[in-house]
N, CA, C and O of each residue as an XYZ file, in Angstrom:
680
protein
N      -5.967     16.130     -7.333
C      -5.277     16.887     -6.243
C      -5.895     16.510     -5.036
O      -5.234     16.175     -4.053
N      -7.360     16.550     -5.057
C      -8.020     16.198     -3.808
C      -8.127     14.426     -3.550
O      -8.217     13.795     -2.496
N      -8.092     14.110     -4.518
C      -7.713     12.299     -4.454
C      -6.554     11.938     -3.952
O      -6.447     10.894     -3.308
N      -5.435     12.832     -4.204
C      -4.091     12.449     -3.833
C      -3.991     12.917     -2.078
O      -3.368     12.343     -1.185
N      -4.735     13.995     -2.011
C      -4.718     14.278     -0.310
C      -5.445     13.302      0.627
O      -5.032     12.980      1.741
N      -6.753     12.801     -0.044
C      -7.359     12.008      0.524
C      -6.647     10.606      0.704
O      -6.784     10.014      1.774
N      -5.948     10.101     -0.242
C      -5.102      8.935     -0.221
C      -4.045      9.250      0.765
O      -3.799      8.405      1.625
N      -3.492     10.190      0.747
C      -2.337     10.512      1.758
C      -2.720     10.285      3.077
O      -2.056      9.629      3.879
N      -4.080     10.970      3.370
C      -4.523     11.064      4.629
C      -4.926      9.755      5.317
O      -4.838      9.520      6.522
N      -5.460      8.798      4.188
C      -5.699      7.420      4.538
C      -4.599      6.569      4.761
O      -4.640      5.767      5.694
N      -3.591      6.650      3.994
C      -2.382      5.985      4.361
C      -1.915      6.395      5.734
O      -1.455      5.544      6.494
N      -1.998      7.469      6.032
C      -1.300      8.069      7.281
C      -2.093      7.465      8.540
O      -1.481      6.834      9.402
N      -3.557      7.694      8.619
C      -4.431      7.573      9.331
C      -4.334      6.020      9.978
O      -4.143      5.746     11.163
N      -4.509      5.132      8.917
C      -4.711      3.660      8.933
C      -3.478      3.095      9.700
O      -3.438      2.408     10.720
N      -2.350      3.651      8.803
C      -0.966      3.122      9.425
C      -0.624      3.621     10.872
O       0.058      2.967     11.661
N      -1.062      4.610     11.085
C      -0.601      5.168     12.495
C      -1.690      4.318     13.554
O      -1.279      4.137     14.700
N      -2.751      3.915     13.276
C      -3.766      3.324     14.323
C      -3.439      1.942     14.024
O      -3.901      1.231     14.916
N      -2.855      1.294     13.168
C      -2.684     -0.268     13.051
C      -1.308     -0.767     13.738
O      -0.231     -0.469     13.223
N      -1.368     -1.372     14.668
C      -0.048     -1.744     15.252
C       0.917     -2.753     14.236
O       2.107     -2.900     14.517
N       0.387     -3.355     13.178
C       0.803     -4.399     12.357
C       0.492     -4.156     10.966
O      -0.649     -3.921     10.569
N       1.639     -4.222     10.144
C       1.346     -4.084      8.858
C       1.838     -5.238      8.012
O       2.675     -6.014      8.473
N       1.381     -5.370      6.870
C       1.925     -6.449      6.104
C       2.992     -5.779      5.017
O       2.708     -4.697      4.502
N       4.084     -6.384      4.729
C       4.825     -5.750      4.106
C       5.629     -6.991      2.793
O       6.278     -8.023      2.963
N       5.229     -6.331      1.657
C       5.875     -7.559      0.637
C       7.103     -6.498     -0.143
O       6.927     -5.331     -0.496
N       8.253     -7.251     -0.258
C       9.195     -6.804     -1.447
C       8.682     -6.947     -2.461
O       7.502     -7.244     -2.647
N       9.640     -6.723     -3.382
C       9.425     -6.927     -5.118
C       9.336     -8.584     -5.240
O       8.493     -9.071     -5.994
N      10.114     -9.321     -4.577
C      10.314    -10.735     -4.931
C      10.195    -11.613     -3.897
O      10.769    -12.701     -3.920
N       9.300    -11.143     -2.716
C       9.150    -12.014     -1.292
C       7.849    -11.904     -0.892
O       7.150    -10.950     -1.235
N       7.416    -12.895     -0.119
C       6.016    -12.929      0.441
C       5.855    -12.103      1.369
O       6.796    -11.683      2.042
N       4.602    -11.744      1.539
C       4.346    -10.527      2.751
C       4.546    -11.134      3.995
O       4.257    -12.300      4.267
N       5.114    -10.200      4.839
C       5.463    -10.343      6.398
C       4.775     -9.654      7.218
O       4.693     -8.475      6.875
N       4.133     -9.969      8.369
C       3.502     -8.896      9.278
C       4.879     -8.558     10.229
O       5.756     -9.313     10.648
N       4.677     -7.091     10.384
C       5.974     -6.508     10.854
C       5.327     -5.367     11.775
O       4.541     -4.623     11.189
N       5.515     -5.167     12.920
C       5.336     -4.258     13.987
C       5.875     -3.021     13.655
O       6.965     -3.095     13.087
N       5.323     -1.636     13.886
C       5.954     -0.480     13.248
C       5.498      0.737     14.104
O       4.643      0.552     14.970
N       6.002      1.908     13.910
C       5.484      2.922     14.319
C       5.486      4.143     13.291
O       6.489      4.333     12.604
N       4.367      4.973     13.181
C       4.464      5.930     12.132
C       5.320      7.046     12.778
O       5.098      7.351     13.950
N       6.373      7.725     12.004
C       6.934      8.783     12.658
C       7.501      9.375     11.389
O       8.103      8.821     10.469
N       7.094     10.884     11.603
C       7.652     11.820     10.657
C       7.101     11.522      9.210
O       7.759     12.010      8.291
N       5.970     10.776      8.881
C       5.571     10.668      7.587
C       5.964      9.218      6.908
O       5.862      8.837      5.742
N       6.383      8.653      7.922
C       7.023      7.243      7.151
C       6.614      6.114      8.286
O       6.446      6.442      9.461
N       6.462      4.667      7.794
C       6.450      3.775      8.998
C       7.778      3.372      9.239
O       8.468      3.088      8.259
N       8.248      3.300     10.345
C       9.725      2.818     10.993
C       9.688      1.375     11.474
O       8.838      1.061     12.307
N      10.453      0.574     11.061
C      10.607     -0.708     11.206
C      11.990     -1.050     11.963
O      12.954     -0.529     11.403
N      12.273     -1.730     12.993
C      13.214     -2.464     13.568
C      13.394     -3.888     13.519
O      12.464     -4.569     13.950
N      14.620     -4.578     12.986
C      14.671     -5.755     12.889
C      15.975     -6.340     12.483
O      16.902     -5.537     12.592
N      16.316     -7.571     12.024
C      17.272     -8.312     11.376
C      18.311     -8.555     12.802
O      19.486     -8.800     12.531
N      18.025     -8.513     13.927
C      18.793     -8.596     14.923
C      18.384     -9.658     15.870
O      17.268    -10.175     15.814
N      19.321     -9.997     16.778
C      18.907    -11.237     17.818
C      17.807    -10.532     18.640
O      17.951     -9.449     19.207
N      16.515    -11.407     18.629
C      15.439    -11.192     19.640
C      14.529    -10.258     18.947
O      13.500     -9.952     19.551
N      14.767     -9.693     17.633
C      13.905     -8.790     16.894
C      13.297     -9.401     15.523
O      13.748    -10.447     15.057
N      12.263     -8.697     14.917
C      11.582     -9.141     14.074
C      12.406     -9.277     12.707
O      13.061     -8.307     12.326
N      12.387    -10.414     11.992
C      13.130    -10.781     10.734
C      12.569     -9.696      9.533
O      11.376     -9.529      9.282
N      13.741     -8.975      8.824
C      13.206     -8.476      7.642
C      13.849     -9.166      6.603
O      14.929     -8.635      6.343
N      13.624    -10.042      5.983
C      14.316    -10.851      5.043
C      14.261    -10.169      3.727
O      13.239    -10.165      3.041
N      15.326     -9.613      3.394
C      15.727     -8.988      1.930
C      14.981     -7.569      1.890
O      15.029     -6.817      0.917
N      14.373     -7.339      2.929
C      13.930     -5.758      2.952
C      14.589     -4.879      2.820
O      14.269     -3.975      2.048
N      15.685     -4.853      3.502
C      16.750     -3.717      3.858
C      17.536     -3.782      2.391
O      18.156     -2.742      2.169
N      17.628     -4.682      1.453
C      18.261     -4.681      0.310
C      17.366     -4.084     -1.001
O      17.816     -3.890     -2.130
N      16.119     -3.870     -0.592
C      15.129     -3.349     -1.793
C      15.105     -1.974     -1.725
O      15.394     -1.364     -0.696
N      14.807     -1.495     -2.664
C      14.232      0.010     -2.543
C      12.551      0.325     -2.638
O      12.031      1.356     -2.212
N      11.934     -0.636     -3.197
C      10.652     -0.538     -2.737
C       9.828     -1.664     -2.031
O      10.282     -2.749     -1.668
N       8.765     -1.301     -1.920
C       7.922     -2.369     -1.141
C       6.495     -2.033     -1.312
O       6.156     -0.933     -1.749
N       5.694     -2.902     -0.997
C       4.068     -2.883     -0.903
C       3.677     -3.383      0.242
O       3.838     -4.538      0.636
N       2.881     -2.035      1.068
C       2.229     -2.070      2.393
C       1.070     -2.294      2.321
O       0.354     -1.542      1.660
N       0.525     -3.451      3.016
C      -1.116     -3.492      3.332
C      -1.310     -3.175      4.903
O      -0.671     -3.708      5.810
N      -2.159     -2.354      5.020
C      -2.791     -1.990      6.429
C      -3.924     -2.730      6.590
O      -4.770     -2.919      5.716
N      -3.949     -3.250      7.973
C      -5.332     -3.809      8.402
C      -5.732     -3.170      9.202
O      -4.912     -2.487      9.817
N      -7.193     -3.084      9.582
C      -7.936     -2.680     10.552
C      -7.527     -3.123     11.906
O      -7.353     -4.329     12.081
N      -7.338     -2.219     12.971
C      -6.933     -2.458     14.178
C      -8.069     -3.473     14.927
O      -7.801     -4.462     15.608
N      -9.612     -2.863     14.555
C     -10.586     -3.646     15.521
C     -10.913     -4.903     14.645
O     -10.855     -6.041     15.110
N     -11.258     -4.633     13.356
C     -11.726     -5.818     12.480
C     -10.679     -6.867     11.764
O     -10.933     -8.047     11.522
N      -9.560     -6.248     11.504
C      -8.380     -7.218     11.124
C      -8.559     -7.057      9.570
O      -7.685     -7.686      8.974
N      -9.281     -6.513      8.883
C      -9.483     -6.611      7.443
C      -8.698     -5.701      6.788
O      -8.256     -4.822      7.528
N      -8.340     -5.622      5.469
C      -7.755     -4.880      4.895
C      -8.172     -3.200      4.731
O      -9.326     -2.882      4.441
N      -7.292     -2.369      4.913
C      -7.926     -1.119      4.693
C      -7.362     -0.451      3.563
O      -8.159      0.036      2.762
N      -6.038     -0.327      3.330
C      -5.350      0.155      2.302
C      -4.086     -0.427      1.980
O      -3.462     -0.893      2.934
N      -3.479     -0.517      0.641
C      -2.314     -0.799      0.261
C      -1.817      0.268     -0.402
O      -2.467      0.970     -1.177
N      -0.331      0.451     -0.028
C       0.396      1.603     -0.696
C       1.736      1.082     -0.954
O       2.293      0.169     -0.344
N       2.226      1.826     -2.011
C       3.703      1.342     -2.309
C       4.475      2.450     -1.482
O       4.049      3.561     -1.169
N       5.953      1.782     -1.147
C       6.813      2.727     -0.341
C       8.179      2.491     -0.688
O       8.499      1.361     -1.059
N       9.067      3.446     -0.614
C      10.290      3.426     -0.714
C      11.110      3.100      0.709
O      10.921      3.608      1.814
N      12.035      2.135      0.330
C      12.731      1.834      1.496
C      14.010      2.426      1.769
O      14.930      2.414      0.952
N      14.073      2.906      2.829
C      15.563      3.489      3.355
C      15.835      3.109      4.677
O      15.011      3.110      5.591
N      17.269      2.715      4.769
C      17.513      2.235      5.764
C      18.305      3.271      6.577
O      19.334      3.667      6.028
N      18.050      3.722      7.643
C      18.766      4.883      8.462
C      20.013      4.432      8.963
O      20.124      3.300      9.433
N      21.247      5.469      8.879
C      22.370      4.936      9.456
C      22.319      4.985     10.982
O      21.610      5.728     11.661
N      23.205      4.054     11.411
C      23.169      3.977     13.198
C      23.846      5.231     13.752
O      24.981      5.682     13.600
N      22.660      5.693     14.521
C      23.244      6.856     15.353
C      22.898      8.361     14.631
O      22.863      9.387     15.310
N      22.684      8.354     13.372
C      22.419      9.601     12.869
C      21.147     10.405     13.619
O      20.573      9.812     14.532
N      20.759     11.591     13.284
C      19.783     12.307     13.979
C      18.490     11.638     13.482
O      17.509     11.521     14.216
N      18.520     11.232     12.298
C      16.986     10.495     11.959
C      16.930      9.106     12.678
O      15.903      8.702     13.223
N      17.898      8.525     12.649
C      18.001      7.091     13.520
C      17.403      7.239     14.858
O      16.496      6.539     15.309
N      18.027      8.269     15.481
C      18.009      8.521     16.937
C      16.342      9.049     17.153
O      15.736      8.740     18.180
N      15.799      9.746     16.231
C      14.325     10.056     16.424
C      13.424      8.968     16.117
O      12.310      8.893     16.637
N      13.946      7.974     15.144
C      13.181      6.930     15.000
C      13.235      6.007     16.160
O      12.191      5.598     16.667
N      14.467      5.640     16.628
C      14.583      4.780     17.627
C      13.954      5.325     18.884
O      13.613      4.448     19.678
N      13.722      6.564     19.246
C      12.883      6.983     20.507
C      11.570      6.600     20.216
O      11.061      6.007     21.167
N      10.934      6.708     19.371
C       9.654      6.335     18.989
C       9.455      4.655     19.096
O       8.585      4.116     19.779
N      10.266      4.087     18.428
C       9.882      2.395     18.408
C      10.353      1.895     19.940
O       9.927      0.816     20.351
N      11.190      2.660     20.720
C      11.582      2.411     21.902
C      10.204      2.400     22.676
O      10.022      1.436     23.421
N       9.358      3.217     22.601
C       8.277      3.511     23.348
C       7.043      2.402     23.014
O       5.974      2.306     23.616
N       7.496      1.632     21.923
C       6.243      0.564     21.473
C       6.920     -0.586     21.583
O       6.079     -1.461     21.373
N       7.920     -1.070     21.784
C       8.483     -1.987     22.011
C       8.073     -2.952     23.105
O       8.322     -2.621     24.265
N       7.420     -4.209     22.848
C       7.036     -4.838     24.093
C       7.839     -5.938     24.479
O       8.187     -6.697     23.574
N       8.232     -6.198     25.717
C       8.948     -7.262     26.140
C      10.414     -7.439     25.875
O      11.019     -8.507     25.786
N      10.880     -6.243     25.764
C      12.399     -6.267     25.165
C      13.160     -7.017     26.326
O      12.959     -6.661     27.487
N      13.965     -7.969     26.060
C      14.904     -8.942     26.931
C      15.829     -7.822     27.848
O      15.866     -7.955     29.071
N      16.525     -6.780     27.213
C      17.389     -6.026     27.747
C      16.982     -4.332     28.177
O      17.664     -3.313     28.280
N      15.723     -4.591     28.334
C      15.168     -3.132     28.875
C      15.772     -1.832     28.170
O      15.776     -1.688     26.947
N      16.249     -0.966     29.017
C      16.973      0.061     28.726
C      18.076      0.176     27.840
O      18.317      1.220     27.233
N      18.770     -0.880     27.741
C      20.250     -0.962     26.878
C      19.516     -1.553     25.647
O      20.221     -2.208     24.879
N      18.314     -1.427     25.376
C      18.365     -2.257     23.750
C      18.248     -1.219     22.717
O      18.025     -1.586     21.564
N      18.376      0.096     22.999
C      19.123      0.843     21.680
C      20.367      0.702     21.719
O      20.865      0.644     20.594
N      21.207      0.609     22.712
C      22.838      0.079     22.365
C      22.785     -0.987     21.520
O      23.473     -1.033     20.500
N      21.902     -1.994     21.904
C      21.863     -3.411     20.753
C      21.504     -3.119     19.620
O      21.969     -3.693     18.635
N      20.527     -2.084     19.540
C      19.866     -1.964     18.162
C      20.816     -1.180     17.202
O      20.708     -1.283     15.981
N      21.813     -0.339     17.850
C      22.578      0.471     17.130
C      23.734     -0.427     16.790
O      24.365     -0.117     15.779
N      24.175     -1.643     17.563
C      25.290     -2.737     17.058
C      24.678     -3.472     16.116
O      25.151     -3.512     14.980
N      23.449     -4.212     16.475
C      23.161     -5.422     15.546
C      21.954     -5.250     14.760
O      21.725     -6.301     14.162
N      21.053     -4.321     14.506
C      19.743     -4.309     14.340
C      19.830     -3.238     12.917
O      20.897     -2.646     12.755
N      18.902     -3.049     12.087
C      18.555     -2.396     11.271
C      17.199     -1.511     11.428
O      16.135     -2.129     11.445
N      17.187     -0.321     11.524
C      15.879      0.493     11.316
C      15.772      0.985     10.008
O      16.707      1.511      9.404
N      14.365      0.779      9.455
C      14.037      1.041      8.227
C      13.134      1.728      8.328
O      12.378      1.594      9.290
N      12.912      2.726      7.327
C      11.668      3.693      7.107
C      10.807      3.283      5.762
O      11.440      3.199      4.710
N       9.813      3.102      5.756
C       8.843      2.933      4.660
C       8.216      4.135      4.279
O       7.204      4.512      4.871
N       8.823      4.919      3.144
C       8.248      6.189      3.011
C       7.148      6.227      1.813
O       7.489      6.095      0.638
N       6.037      6.384      2.144
C       4.784      6.545      1.051
C       5.208      7.182     -0.287
O       5.586      8.353     -0.244
N       5.188      6.552     -1.447
C       5.131      7.210     -2.813
C       3.852      8.166     -3.319
O       3.789      8.963     -4.256
N       3.029      7.835     -2.494
C       1.831      8.824     -2.952
C       0.787      7.857     -3.823
O      -0.303      8.311     -4.170
N       1.183      6.512     -4.150
C       0.345      5.950     -4.859
C      -0.311      4.714     -4.165
O       0.493      3.863     -3.784
N      -1.696      4.457     -3.925
C      -2.329      3.737     -3.542
C      -2.575      2.548     -4.467
O      -2.411      2.773     -5.666
N      -3.049      0.966     -3.998
C      -3.295      0.180     -5.087
C      -4.818     -0.159     -4.469
O      -5.236     -0.011     -3.321
N      -5.457     -0.646     -5.613
C      -6.817     -1.088     -5.363
C      -6.770     -2.348     -4.336
O      -5.777     -3.069     -4.229
N      -7.717     -2.485     -3.752
C      -7.832     -3.684     -2.900
C      -8.375     -4.860     -3.572
O      -9.296     -4.836     -4.388
N      -7.680     -5.987     -3.135
C      -8.359     -6.982     -4.418
C      -9.596     -7.524     -3.758
O      -9.742     -7.487     -2.536
N     -10.558     -8.069     -4.653
C     -11.728     -8.601     -4.494
C     -11.647    -10.148     -3.912
O     -12.549    -10.654     -3.243
N     -10.637    -10.697     -4.212
C     -10.715    -12.162     -3.725
C     -10.004    -12.352     -2.546
O      -9.450    -11.395     -2.006
N      -9.946    -13.633     -2.018
C      -9.018    -14.023     -0.777
C      -7.654    -14.249     -1.305
O      -7.348    -14.994     -2.236
N      -6.770    -13.407     -0.488
C      -5.147    -13.918     -0.561
C      -4.714    -14.728      0.232
O      -3.495    -14.891      0.270
N      -5.492    -15.413      1.027
C      -4.796    -16.562      2.000
C      -3.924    -17.464      1.255
O      -4.145    -18.111      0.231
N      -2.766    -17.357      2.074
C      -1.629    -18.562      1.534
C      -1.067    -19.292      2.697
O      -0.992    -18.938      3.873
N      -0.699    -20.353      2.133
C      -0.162    -21.546      3.010
C       1.094    -20.619      3.948
O       1.863    -19.883      3.329
N       1.170    -20.726      5.169
C       2.337    -20.168      6.034
C       3.477    -20.578      5.671
O       3.688    -21.740      5.323
N       4.439    -19.572      5.714
C       5.876    -19.895      5.630
C       6.522    -20.925      6.488
O       6.404    -20.973      7.712
N       7.186    -21.711      5.782
C       8.041    -22.733      6.544
C       8.763    -22.224      7.798
O       9.640    -21.388      7.582
N       8.554    -22.572      9.029
C       9.441    -22.298     10.051
C       9.899    -23.174     10.993
O       9.287    -24.236     10.886
N      10.773    -23.194     11.939
C      11.299    -24.192     12.736
C      10.736    -24.217     14.117
O      11.071    -25.007     14.999
N       9.660    -23.071     14.234
C       8.636    -23.175     15.369
C       7.681    -23.785     15.468
O       7.156    -23.842     16.580
N       7.171    -24.376     14.511
C       6.159    -25.195     14.401
C       6.429    -26.493     15.330
O       7.463    -27.149     15.208
N       5.636    -26.746     16.067
C       5.869    -28.152     17.262
C       4.536    -28.833     17.176
O       3.973    -29.256     18.186
N       4.085    -28.927     16.099
C       2.749    -29.835     16.156
C       3.081    -31.424     16.766
O       3.931    -32.015     16.100
N       2.686    -31.965     17.598
C       2.984    -33.330     17.950
C       1.516    -33.788     18.450
O       0.615    -33.014     18.772
N       1.458    -35.171     18.450
C       0.479    -35.799     18.919
C       0.183    -35.499     20.195
O       1.140    -35.239     20.924
N      -1.154    -35.464     20.755
C      -1.421    -35.273     22.108
C      -1.183    -36.495     23.108
O      -1.702    -37.588     22.879
N      -0.531    -36.313     24.011
C      -0.136    -37.161     25.026
C      -1.174    -38.255     25.361
O      -2.294    -37.890     25.719
N      -0.880    -39.586     25.270
C      -2.036    -40.540     25.585
C      -2.612    -40.330     26.730
O      -3.814    -40.595     26.718
N      -2.065    -39.832     28.020
C      -2.986    -39.706     29.378
C      -3.404    -38.222     29.391
O      -3.808    -37.682     30.421
N      -3.308    -37.662     28.361
C      -4.116    -36.323     28.557
C      -5.462    -36.278     28.559
O      -6.016    -35.459     29.292
N      -6.161    -37.079     27.803
C      -7.833    -37.067     27.913
C      -8.306    -37.556     29.196
O      -9.376    -37.143     29.643
N      -7.441    -38.588     29.965
C      -8.085    -39.323     31.049
C      -7.600    -38.043     32.222
O      -8.083    -38.156     33.349
N      -6.808    -37.037     31.995
C      -6.471    -36.113     33.179
C      -7.517    -35.195     33.069
O      -8.123    -34.877     34.092
N      -7.840    -34.691     31.922
C      -8.949    -33.758     31.594
C     -10.022    -34.165     32.131
O     -10.512    -33.471     33.023
N     -10.673    -35.405     31.728
C     -11.985    -36.052     32.371
C     -11.704    -36.204     33.863
O     -12.736    -35.969     34.492
N     -10.770    -36.485     34.579
C     -10.902    -36.490     36.146
C     -11.129    -35.139     36.614
O     -11.774    -34.945     37.644
N     -10.597    -34.099     35.863
C     -11.052    -32.699     36.345
C     -12.333    -32.339     36.355
O     -12.757    -31.561     37.210
N     -13.111    -32.863     35.404
C     -14.560    -32.402     35.185
C     -15.140    -33.226     36.065
O     -16.216    -32.821     36.504
N     -14.638    -34.578     36.578
C     -15.777    -35.296     37.505
C     -15.624    -34.614     38.733
O     -16.643    -34.559     39.421
N     -14.570    -34.065     39.193
C     -14.247    -33.442     40.567
C     -15.031    -32.057     40.826
O     -15.137    -31.695     41.998
N     -15.429    -31.486     40.096
C     -16.236    -29.865     39.899
C     -17.434    -30.816     40.085
O     -18.582    -30.372     40.070
């Protein structure tokens, strides 16, 4: 009983303090997602234009959540979660969105974002099941997922010359 309460407290405190969690569905890679802790669960918004992608997460019933340390970035705890999608405009949805709205940075539409979220996005609750997983001993580094946002190109030929001129002027 004491161990379960300590695990529950660790999950809640670590998840509250971390602005980013890694969420892995049963058959997909882990993704970094921003969230808020609200009424005993991590709440997420996504799958809409301008919001974080939640690929396949809303269609799953379980997920594995790994919480990192806000200051050092290392893994603190991994816990199993039940995925629950909140119905748009339900009282639970309204309460979760009120919390998410306060944490959403750089929203393109300001105060109108809740209307956009109701029309185009999904709000998910990741509710802890009470079980934590032991942290792995080894490195879990993996190759980044493919993305069209990668724009690695050769350095322009004139750039080194421009940088050297600035140093000489100083």
